[in-house]
N, C-alpha and C positions, 0 to 999 in steps of 0.2 A: 417410488414405491406405490403399489396399489393400496387404495384406502376405501373402506366401505363408508358411504355417505347417506345420511338420513336427512332429507330436505324438509322444510316446512311446507305448509299447504300452498304458499305462494310467497314470492319475494316482496310483493307490494304490501304495504301496511296501511290501515286506516288510522291515521294519527289525529283524529278529530272528525268532524262531520258525522257525528254519531246518529244523525237522523233527527226527526222532530221528536221532542220530548214533551209529554203532556205537562201543563203547568200544575205545580204543587201536587204531583201525583205520588201517592204512598202505596206501596205494595205490602200487604200484610200476610205474613206466613206463620203458620203454627209451629211452635217448638214443643215437644212433649215434656221437656225439662229445661231448666236453666242451663246455660253453658258453664263450663268449669273455669275458663280463663279466656283471655284474648291473646295469649302468648303462643304463637304457632308451634304445634308439636310438643307443647309442655303442659302438663296437668290437663289432659284432654280426654275426650271420649268422642264417639261418632257424632253425637249431637253437637258438640263443640266444633268439630271439624266442619260441619255443614255451614256454620256461620263464618268461621275464620277463613275458609277457602273462597269466600266472596271478596276478601281483601288482599290476600297474598297469592303469589304465583311462583312456580318453579321454572327451572330450565326446560323441563319436560313435564308432560301431564298425560293422564290416561284418556284415550279416545273411547268412543262407545264400543269399539271392538276389543277393548281391554289391552290394547297395545300402547306403550309409552310413545308419545309423539312430541315434537318440538313445540314449545310455548314461548318462553322468553328467549330461547335459543332459536336462531334462524335455521341452523343446521347443526348436526352432530356427526363428527367423523371418528371412526374407530380404526386404530392402527392394525396392521396385519396380524400382529401377535395378540390382539384383543386386550391389551393391557393399558393403552392410552386412549382416553376419550377427549376430543377437542370440540368445545362448544363455541360457536360463533354467535354472539348476541345480536338480536334484532336492533335495527336503528329506530329512533324515535320513541322509545319506551321511557316513560317518566314515572317517578314515584309520586305518591300522594302529596308530597311537599313541593313538587315541581322539579326536583333534581333529576337529571338524566341517569338512566341505568348504565353502569360501567362494569367492567371486569373487576375493579377494585371492590365494588359492592358485593359481588358474588364471593370474593375471597373473604371479606369481612363477615358475611353471613355464615359461610362455611366454618370459619374459625370459631365463631360464636357457638354454633351447633356442636362442634367437636370439643368444646370446653365442658368437662363434666359438671361444672357449676351451673351450666344452663339447664341441665337435667332434661335434655332433648330425648324424646321417646325412642328415636332410632339411632342413637349413638352406637349401640352395640352392633348395628348392621354394617358399620363402616370402619370400626376401629380394630378389626381383626378377630373379634369374638364371633362374628357371624360368617356369612359366606365369602366375604371379600374384605380386604383392607385397603383403604385409600392411603397410599404412602406419601403422596405429594400433590399439592394443588398450586398452580402458578398461573400468572396472567402475563403473557408475552406482550400484549397490547391492550388497549381499552375495550376491545370487542372480542377478545379470545381468552378462554379459560381452559387449562389443561388439567385433567384428572389422571393421575398415574396409579394403577392398581397393582397389587402384589401378584395377581394371577388373572387369567381371563375369566370373565363372568357374563353369562347370558342374562343375569338378573340385575345388573348394576343400574340400568336405566329404570327398570321396574321399581327398584328400591327407592331411587330418587323421587319417583312419581307417587309413591304411596300416600294415600290420604291421611293415614294416621301419623305420617311424618310431616304433615302440613305441606306435602308436595316439595319438601326441602325448600320452602318459600324464601325468596330473596328479599331481604329487608334493607331499608336505609338505616345507617347507624344512628340517626335521630330517634329510632324506635326505643332506644335505651336512654336512661338518664345519665347525668354526669358521673354518678357513683357506679354505673354499670348495671343497675337494676332495670327491669323492663318497664316501659311506660305504656306504649300502645303500638300496634302494628302499622308502620308506614311502608306499605307495600306497593305493588303495581296493579292490583286487581281492579275490577270495574267499580267497586264500591269502597269507600273509605270509612274508617271508624267515626261514629257520631257520638253515641251515648249508650251506656249500659246501666239500666235501672234493674238491679238484681231482683230476681224472682218475678219480674214483670215483662221486660222487653229489652231487646238490643236494637238500636237504631243505626243503620248504615246510610251514608250519603253518597249520591251519585258522584263518580269521579269524572268530571267533564273532559279531562285530557287523556282519558283511557285510550290506549293504542290497541285496538282489536285486530285480531287476524281476520282476513276476509273469508268469504265462503259461508258454510253452514255451521250450526252448532255441532260439536263433536266431543261429547263428554265434558271434560274439564279444560279442553283446548278448543280450537276453532273459534267461531264468532262468539263474542262475549260482551256485546255492547250493553251498557246500562241505559235502559229506556224509561226509567222512572226516576223521580227526584230522590226518593229514599226507599229503602227496604226496611221494614220493621218486622222483626221476629218476635212474636208474642208467645209467652210461656203459657200453654194451655195443656196441662197433663192429661185431662180426661178426654178420651176420643169422642164420646157422646156429646160433650160440651163443644168440642171443636166442630163436629159435624153440624150441630145446631147453629153455631155462629156462622158457618159457611152458608147454610141455607138462608140465614137472615141477611147475609151480605156484609157481616161485620168483619170477616176475614176473607182473603182471596185464595189462599192455597193451603190445603192440608196435604203434606208431602207423603204421608204413609197411613193408609187406611186399611181396615180389615177386608178380607175377600168378600164377606157377606155384605159389607157396606158398599163395596164396588158394585155388586149386582143390583143393590137397591138404588144407588145414585145414578146408575146408567139410565134408569127410567125417569129421572127427574130433569126437566128441561131448564131448571134454574142453575144447574151446575154441569160441568164437564168432567170427564175422567180420563186418566192416562195410565196404562198398565204395561210394564215391561218385565222380563225375567231378570233376575240378579245373578251374581256369581256364586251365591250360596248353594250348598248341597243339602238335599233332604233325602234320607234313605234309611235302610235297615242295616246296621253294622253287625258283623258276626265274629265271634271269638273263634278263630281258626285253631286254637289250642284246646278248645273244649273237647272232652272225650267223645261227645256225640257229633258236634258240628265240625270237628277236625276232619271228618270224612268229606272229601270234596264232592262226592256224588250227592250227598245230602244237601250241601250248599247249592249245587246245581239244580236240585229238585225244588228248592225254595224259590230260586230265580224263575224256573219254568212255571211254577204254580201261581205266580203273581201276574195278573193282567194289569200291566203298568198304566196303559191308556185309561182303563176304567177307573183304577184307583185314583189317579191324578185328577181326572175329571170330577170324581165324587168329592174329594177333599178340598178342591180349589174352586168349587162351583163353576167348573168349566173354563176357568181362566188359565190354569197352568198348562204347560206343555211337557210331555214325558221326555226324559233324557236319561239313558242308562250309562252315560259316560261321566267320568270324573272331570273331563274337560267341559266347562260350562257351555251351554248352547250358543251364547252370544260371543264367545271367544273366537278370535281369528283362527285359532287352531282347531276349532270344531268342524272337521271336514267330513268327507264321505265315510271314512272308517268309523269315526266317532258317532255317526248317525245310526250305526248298526247296534242292535241291542239283543236282549234275550227274547226268544220267541215264547209267547204264552202258549203252553202246551200241557194241560193237566194230565193227559195220558202219559206223556214222557216223564212228567214229575212223579207219577205213581210208579212207573217202571224203575226210575232212579232210586226211589225210596226203598223198593224191594231189593234192588241190587246192593244198597247200602246196609242191608240187614236191620233196618229200623223196626223196633218192636213196640212202638207206641210210647216211648219215653217222653216225659214232660219237657217241653222247651219253653223257658220263661223269657218273655220279651219285655224289657224295661221301657217305660215311657213316662212322660211328664205332661202336665197341663199348662205349663208356662208358654209353650209353643203349640198352639192349638192344631195347626196343620200336621205337625209331627205326631201328636197324639192320635189324630184322626187317621193318619197313615197306618199306625199300629193296629187300630181297630179293624180297618178294612182288610189289611194284610192278614190279620188273624183269621178272619172269615175265609179268605181264599186258601190259606194254608190248611185250615181244618177240613176244607172240602176235599183235599187230596189225601187226607189221613194223617196229617201232622198234628200232634197234641200240643198246641201252642196256648199258653196262658199269658195274660198281660199283667205286669206288676207296675202300678203307678207310684212314682217316687217324686219327692221334691226335686227341683232342678239341681240344686247344689249336691244332693245325695247322688243323683244319677251321674252328674259330672264327676264326682269322686269315684264312683264305680268304674266309669269309663277310663279315668286316669290310671287306675290300678289294674285295668284289664279284667275286672271281677264281674263278669257277666257272660251270658250265652248269646243273647241277641239284644239289640236296642233299636228303637226308633230314634234317630239322632239327626239333628241339624248341624251343619258346619257353616261357619261364617265365610263370606266370600274371599277368595284370593284372586288377584287379577291375572296372574300367570299360571298356566297349567302345571308347571313344575312345582309351584307352591301348593296347589291343590293336591297333587299326588304326595308331596312331602308331608302334608298334614296327616296322612294315613299310612305312609310307608316307612318301614324302618325295623331295626332289631327289637323284638319284644323284651328280650332279657334286659336291655338297657333302658328302653322306653315302653313300658307296658301298655300305654295308650295306643300304640300303633296297631293297625289292623293287618297290614300286609307285610309279612316277614319273609322275603325272598331275595337272596343275594343277587341273582341275575336282574331282578326288577330294580333293586337298589343301584346297581351299576348303570342301568339305563337312565334312571332318574338323575344320578350324579352327572352323567354326560349331558343331559338336557340343561343342566345349570351352568355349563361351560360353553357349549357350542352356540355361536351367535347366528349362524346361517339358518334362516327361517325354514328352508326346505328340509334341512337335516333335522331340525328340531321337530318338524311335523312327522317325519319318519319315526322318530323316537316315541312321540306321543301316540302314534298309530299302533306301534308294537305294544306299548304299555296298555292300551285299551284292549287289544286282542287278548293279552294275558289276563287282564282284569275280568273279562267276560268268562274266561275259562276257569279261573281260580275262585271267583266269587268271594272275596273277603268282605264284600258289602253289596247289597242290592241297591244300587243308585236309582232313584225314582224321578226326581225333577229338581230344577233349580228354583231358588226362592223367587218370590213375586214382589215387585214394588208397584204399588198402586197409589196414585195420587188423585186428588180431586181439586177442582178450581171453580171459582165463581164464573158466571156467564160473561162478565165483563173482562175477564183475564184472557189475554191474547199471547200465545206462544209458549205456554208451559207444557213440558212433557217430562214424565218421570225418567230418571237416568239409571243406568246399570250400576252406578256407584251408590245408589240408595241415598243420595244426598240432595237436599233442596237446592234450587237454583233461582237466583233473582235476576240474572242477566238475560237479555233477549226476550224480555217480557214487558208488555205494555198493558195499559188499562183503558178500556173503552167505556162507553156509556151503558 
């Protein structure tokens, strides 16, 4: 029978020989807040994930192109009916306690996650309440694990790799105490747990027997050698304090800094900077059931009136890159079709406004100041829309209030940021659906919903690309949202730090980093 095979970067593994490590080297990384726990995927937030994922790894992980790729698995085979996934484990992988990774460990970890008592964040994604149900998991031999699904799913691997699921990290059973309660993560990652002094720091120790994949860094997979003796995550909530500590040389990495700070620090030879776009979406969402903006010509006029390039350059200090597609720019699915956007054409906007029968009615755009770039987008967009004759006013709300209005569909327009989703189907799903059942949805179109549903089942990449291309064309025509740009992840590092780059996952990284003089 024909089988689809996803191979790892290479068959060879680096099971040691991690290169020269500086003596007594400590890499110091800022954390904006203390972590919530060290239990993978349990009692977590994004801040916690950034620390835990230094210690645990899954069968697959996201690469920088937002595709799930083998990590602890050497290869993944998908059956012709799309319902059985066979994972072949890599050789030579060890847990932090020295035990070898086997299929039995994968089974034990999975069964623990699926026990409701564990309170795993992603239980509902796999028990039938979400897009897929894992009906059976088995281990024919020490290196093979089979997952059997109730139906085909294009998102199964993406769900396994999710960072909020802790990458469905494989743990050794010694991670729990005799009574079944969690102790500490004994994983396979490049660093192992050292100490957690609450409110101050988390100390991770280099795992000398880490089995790194060869090649280059690739998101949460690829090369992941620990090149320092320890990584210390320091809790420094205030960004100004963190920046000052970086300039003094007291810390080595600030993973997330403001756009204005990036521009300033780029001029300082004491530090380096690294900027990439994220998978988040920043744009202007539109209530298509509004008596006024229910007219598609008026929505098209709004899109034509906005000079996306100028707006993005203004609000990001020249750092951001315009993107009119729901498919993030760094996604492997962001192809030639997704690069097409709305043409900036004020004359066409005025013509559409006249055709729509607009009489100067007030259009209220909601905004908040918790996310400065989103608020700034509202201000610049307001000016552009007023220039073509649209009477737009901004109403500033507390974020919680704005979010409540969004959830209820109670608005005309909003400047709104969406958190990142790694698969385009999930980005579209966040905004597509029946408004009667889910008022927060922007785009209520049965044909679009059918295309989206298909994208969540079809595994063939070329077929999925065609679906996303068609969704993008319809998105440009129907304008349920004026998508502007993807979020920005900007990090800064001390001059002695070697090898740090910001990642599309917006998470800090301690591997493949060394410290010089």
